[in-house]
N, C-alpha and C positions, 0 to 999 in steps of 0.2 A: 885721664887721659888713658880712651882704650885701644882697644885691636885694633877697632875701623879707624881713627884718626891719625893711630898710627903709619897704618897701610897707606891712606889718604899722602900723607907727608912722605909718606918714601915715593910713592907715585908722582906727587909735582917734585919731586927733587931728580926722578929719575926723567917725566917729559921735561924739564927745562932744559937738562941735561941733553938730551936728546936732539934738540930742537932748537940748541945752541941759544938758549936765551938767559938771560938773569932774570932776576924779580919784578924789575918795575918796564921790562917785556913782555913777559908772561899778562901781567896785569893788565897792560894795554889791550891786550890780543882779545882779553878778556871781557872789558871792559869793566875792571875793578881797580882797589888799588892798592899797591905795594906793599903797607902795612899784612893786607888780609891776604896776599901770596906768602909774607912771612908767619902766621900767624897756624897758616896750612900747615907750611912746615916745622913747622914746631910746633904740631900736635893738638895746637890750640884751641881748633873751633873745627868742625865741620860745613861746607858749602851746602846751597841750597839743588833742589836738583836740574835747576835750568844751569847753574855752575857745571854740577855734574858731569849732566850731559858734553856743559863742549869740553873740559877736562877730557871726559872718554872719545870724544871726536877726535878731538888732537892730536890724541896718540891711536887712534884707527880702532877703536876699541868698539862695542857698541854698547847701550846704554845695560844689557841685562848681562854683559862681564864682565862692567866694569863695576856692580852691586856684588857678583859671585866673588870679583875679588875682595873687595872691601870686605864684603862678611868670611869669607874663610880664608884670602890670601892663594887662591887659585887663580893663575897668571891663562888669559886664555890661549889655546894654540895657536900656530900660526897655520896649521894645514887643516885645511877647509872640509874636510871627510872627517876630521876628528870635532868640528861645530858643529858639522851635523848630528853626529853619533849622542852629541854629548845633548843636542836639544832634543832627540828623538828619545833616551835618557829618562828626559821628565817629562815627559807627555801621558799623558792615563791610555790607560791598554788601550780604550774604546780607540782614540788618535793613531794609536800604534798601530794598529791591526787596519785605520783607513792608510795609513799609508804606505804598510804594504799590499794593500791591493790598490792602491796606485802605480807603485812602484812594479808590479807586474805586466799590469796593464800598458805603462810603458816600455817595458822589456819585450811583451807580444806584442807590439806595435813594430820598436826596434826587426825584433827576426823575423817581422810579416816581411818589412819591408827592403828588407838585408834576402829575404827566398824570393822575393816579387824582383830583384836586381837580377837575379840569378838563372831565371829560371827560360827568360829572353834568346 
């Protein structure tokens, strides 16, 4: 049993509690058998990518955040700005420069539209 399977087990148990589902009901939602859900919760095995995607979606997480959680234990924040900053931190420098340039362009457009409306 490794840490990733343990995190998955915790995730599935918490997900069922949040949704008010038993193992059978979650299995039906995912198109799998109840024993499979039981094995996930016992940290006996990991689902394939399609089921991981479904699990993430049921909790409102994107696949990237779910993989980060499984690998590190870090849960995604509910703050949209923090999610953007987290993604920004993972980008290569050239991409960050591009984001900053686009942000500056948007700010200039916003500033100009406010200046134009005040001049009349």
